[in-house]
N, C-alpha and C positions, 0 to 999 in steps of 0.2 A: 208747223208742228212736227215734233219728232216722236218716234216710237218710244214707248215706256219700257222699263226693265220688265215689268209684269207681262206686257204683250210679247216680248221676246222670249220670256220663260214659257208662255203658253205655246208659242210656235215650236220651241225646242221639245217640249213634252208631247206635242201633237205628232211631231216627226218620229219621236221615239216609240210611241204607243200605237200610232196609226189609226186612232179612233178618238172622237171627241169625248165619249163617255169615259174611256180609260185615262185620257189625258186630264180630264177634269178631276177624276179621283186622285191622280198623282199630284195635282196642284191643290187639292183640298178645297175645291170650289165646285159650284154647281155647273152642269153642262151649259145652261144658257149663259152663265157668266163668262165661261171660257170662250164660247162661240161669239159672244159680243166683243170680247177682247180681240179675237182674230179678225172680226169684221172691221173694228176700229183700226187695226194695223193695216188692213188692206186699203182702207180709205186714206190713211196717212201716206202709204206708198203709191197709191194711185193705180194699183194692179192687184189681181187676186194672187194669194200665196198658196192656196190649196185648191185641189179639185176634189169635190165630194162625190165619191162613187159608192156603189152598193158594197163593194168589197173593202171599203175603208177610205182613208185619206191619202192622196198623192200630192206631193209638193209640186207646184209649177216651177218653171225656170226662175221666176222672180223669188218664189218661196225658197228654192235651193240656195240662191245667193244670199237671201235674207238670213237663212239658217246659218250659213257659213260665217257671216259677219256677226250674227247674234251670239254664236258660240264664243267668239273672241271677246265680245263685249261683256257677256255674262261671266266669263272666266276672270276678266279684268276686275269686274265688280266684286267677285268673290275674293280676289287677291286684296282689294282695297279693304274689305271687311276684316280679313285675316291680319293685314298689316296694322290696322287700327287697334285691333284687339291685342296684338302682341308688340305694340310700340315699345321700343327699348328692351325687348326680350327676344333676341335673335334665336332662330331655330326653335320656336315655340308654336304649338298648334300644327295644323296640317302642312305637310311639305311633300310635293309629288316629284319623285326622283326617278328618272329613267337611267338604265344601265345596259351597256352592250354585253352580249353573252360571253365575249372573250375577256371580260373583266369581272363580271358579277360573282361567279363562283370562287374566285381567287382573292378578291379584295373585301367583299362584303362580310365573310365570316369574322374577320378581324375588326371591320369598321362598325358593324351594327352594335356590338356590346359597348364599344367606345362612345358611340353617339348616345346610346341609352344612358350611360353613366354621366356624361357631361351635360346632356340636354334631356332630362327626364320628362319634360312636358312636350317634347317633340312627338308628333304623330306622323311617322314616315310611311308614305305609300310608294311602293316600288313597282316599276314596270321594266321588264327585260325585253329588249327588242333590238333589231338592227339599227345602225346609226341613222340611215336615211329616214326611217320611220320615227325615231326619237326626235330628230331635228324638226320634222314636220309637226309633231305634237308640241314641241317647244314653241314654234312660231305661231301655232294656233292657240296657245295659251292653255293647253291641256296638261302640260308639265311645267313645273317651276324651275327645274334644272335637269341636266343629264350628265352622266359620267361616261365620257367617250374618249376616243383616241384620235390623235392627229398624226399626219396631215389629213385634212378634210376641208371641203368648202364651208367656211364659217360665216358667210355673208349674212348679216342681220343678227349675228350672235356676238356675245362677249364671253370670255372664259378666263379661268384661273388655273395655273399650272399645279399639278399634283405630283407627278413623277415622270421620269424617263424610264421606259421599260425596254430593256435590251432584248433583241431577237437572237435566238440561238439555233444552231443546226441540230436537228434530231435525226438520228440514223439507226438502222437496225444494229444491234450489238455486235454482230459478226461482219459488219460491212467494212470494206477496206479503208474507207475514210475514218472509221472509228479508231484506227491505229494512229491517226495524226492528232496533234495538239489543237488544231483548228481546221476549219473547212472554208474554202473560198467560195464566193458565189458562182464562179465559173465551174468549179468542181461539182457543186450541187446541181447546176443546170444540166450537166452531162448525165446525171442520174435520172431515175423516174421520179420527178418532183411532184409531190402531192400537196395540194393546198385546199383551204376551205372553198366552198362553192361561191360563185358570184353573189355579191350582196354583203358579204362579211368584209369589213374594212381591213381586217388583219391580212387578208389576201393581198390587197393593194399595198399595204404598208411593207410587207415582206418583199414584194416585187420591186417597189420603189426604192427601199433602203438598199437593196442589193443590185439595183439597176438591171433587173432581169425582165425578159418578156414572159407573158403567160405561157405555161407549158403547152406543147402541141403534140398530137399523136399522128399516126398515119392517116391517109385518106379514109374518110368515113368512120374514124374512131374518135372517141371523146376521151380527154385526159381524166384520170381519177380525180375525184373531189370529195370532200367530206362535209357534212352538215354541222359538225361540232368538233371541238378540240379533243374530247375523249375518243370520238370515232377516228379522228386523225391519228392519234397516238396508237390506237389498236392496229390501224392499217400499216403504220411504220413498223411497229413491233412484230407484225406478221411477215415482214420482209417485202412488202409491196412497193416500197419506195422510201424517199427521204422527204423531210419537210423543215419548216421553220416554226419555232414555238416561242412565245413570250416568256421571259425569265420569271415573271410573277406566277405563271402557271406551273413552271418547273419547280420553283421554290415552294409552291403549295402542295407538291407531291403528285402532280398529275401523271408523271412518268415512272413513279416508284415501282409499280407492279408490272411494268412492261419491259420487254427485252430491248431496251433502247439506250443508245449512247448519246450524250449531249456534249456538243463542242461549241466554242465561240466561233463567230463568223469573222473571217478575215476581210473586213470591209470598213469603210469610214462611217462611224456612228450608225451601226445597224440597230435602230431603235424606233419605238413609237412614243409619242408624248401623251400621257394620261392627263386629262383636264376635266374640270367641272365647267359646263357651259350653261348659259341662260340667254334669254332674249335681250337684245339691245334695248336699254331703257327700262327694263323690268325693275319693279320695286323690291325684287328679291335678290338684287345684285349683291348687297352686303352679306346676305346669308349664303349665297353661292360662294363668295370668297372665303367666308368662315368655314364652310363645309370643306373646301379644298384644303385649308390649313389643318383641319382635323384629320383628313384622310392622309396627309403627309406623315402622320404619326403612326399609321397602321404598319 
């Protein structure tokens, strides 16, 4: 005998609310009904999934693993219902899209009106986060697709190309390199190179595209790092150092109000690839490809 979808829903709600009464209210059933469903799930698995304590409900190790797998199963079931409802009508109904912070503010302002115009029945739910967390959400079935940048480890995923986004050198307006037509990676490396902090894939893209090592300071010192592109621009504009910026951000006006000079990088293909990614085998594959085609027009 296998667990039922209803039993897995009960377990998920119990983990979210931490009490049988609250979970039963959320499931719109009585507490004895929900408790009986959990007990039946435990009999099916042959092990307890929750510890019942005075302070609330705590998942057992078996319960934690069951919850992890239940989340994937329930999301797949929701996808099935959505796909059936919207058969033959792509990008209709709910679509959960993740976007990384170095793309979202520069591409979405043009993309969202276009999507609303072409797909008026689309209900788009957006999540902005770092690449590693978006990919984890994709693989867990909590996102339908993600707008990210390559190169990155894409095992277990498929993707469609949107655009190549050139990386540019950003320098204080009065910097000696600003007098040149372009800046080489070697010249940039000799300056105080400021990048986004670890976790932002743009940091790795810039270093990889220019074949540079992470910036180092003296003993006991940490190199400057920024948490966002606007902060990075302000640091460069204040004369604290130099950096790399994606062309889409520059074209969107990110540097317009800063005392910054933008120059091409004298290197072979200094760029990142913007893609729409989804889980391998996902039934949202066709919609992911369609979304990528729409975003090419932005």
